[in-house]
C-alpha positions as CSV (number, residue, x, y, z in Angstrom):
1,I,-80.7,-194.1,-21.3
2,H,-79.8,-191.4,-23.5
3,T,-79.8,-191.7,-27.6
4,V,-78.5,-190.2,-30.5
5,I,-81.6,-188.3,-32.7
6,P,-79.4,-187.6,-36.2
7,H,-78.1,-189.5,-38.4
8,S,-75.0,-188.1,-36.9
9,A,-73.2,-186.1,-34.4
10,N,-70.4,-185.2,-33.5
11,V,-68.6,-184.8,-30.1
12,R,-66.5,-182.2,-29.1
13,S,-63.5,-181.4,-26.6
14,K,-65.9,-178.8,-24.6
15,P,-69.2,-177.1,-24.8
16,S,-68.7,-175.1,-27.7
17,M,-69.3,-175.3,-31.7
18,Q,-66.0,-173.8,-31.9
19,S,-64.0,-176.8,-30.3
20,E,-62.1,-179.6,-32.2
21,V,-64.2,-182.6,-33.0
22,I,-62.8,-185.6,-31.2
23,G,-65.4,-188.0,-32.4
24,M,-68.9,-189.0,-33.8
25,V,-71.8,-190.5,-32.9
26,K,-74.2,-192.2,-35.4
27,Q,-78.2,-192.0,-34.6
28,G,-79.6,-194.8,-32.2
29,M,-76.4,-194.9,-29.8
30,K,-76.5,-195.0,-26.4
31,L,-74.8,-192.6,-24.3
32,V,-73.6,-192.1,-20.9
33,V,-74.2,-188.5,-20.0
34,I,-71.9,-187.4,-17.3
35,E,-73.4,-183.7,-16.3
36,T,-75.0,-180.9,-18.5
37,I,-74.0,-177.4,-18.6
38,E,-76.3,-175.5,-20.5
39,S,-77.1,-176.7,-24.0
40,W,-74.7,-178.8,-23.6
41,S,-74.0,-182.8,-22.1
42,K,-70.4,-184.2,-21.7
43,V,-71.0,-187.6,-22.7
44,H,-68.8,-190.9,-22.5
45,A,-68.6,-193.1,-25.9
46,F,-65.8,-195.1,-27.8
47,E,-63.4,-194.8,-24.4
48,K,-63.4,-191.0,-24.8
49,T,-65.5,-188.2,-22.9
50,G,-66.4,-185.1,-25.0
51,W,-69.5,-182.9,-25.5
52,I,-72.4,-183.3,-27.5
53,A,-75.4,-180.3,-28.5
54,S,-78.2,-181.7,-25.7
55,R,-80.6,-181.0,-28.7
56,L,-79.0,-183.6,-30.3
57,I,-79.7,-186.6,-27.7
58,K,-82.8,-187.6,-26.6
59,S,-83.1,-189.0,-22.7
60,E,-85.8,-191.7,-21.6
61,I,-86.5,-192.8,-18.3
62,Q,-86.0,-196.9,-18.3
63,A,-87.9,-198.8,-15.9
64,K,-86.0,-201.1,-14.0
65,Q,-87.1,-205.3,-14.5
């Protein structure tokens, strides 16, 4: 499970602070991480795929019940 840490965070079109913001996620939201490149994670949120700085999300392994 990947959870957003800050109050809000931008989701961008490319793994760069200069790229277009295509959405915003809120603290506590669960994200699906598709891949990670350097300090960026490609995520799926709001039926869109974009990039978020990896430091802004917390990854947890959830035990299967």
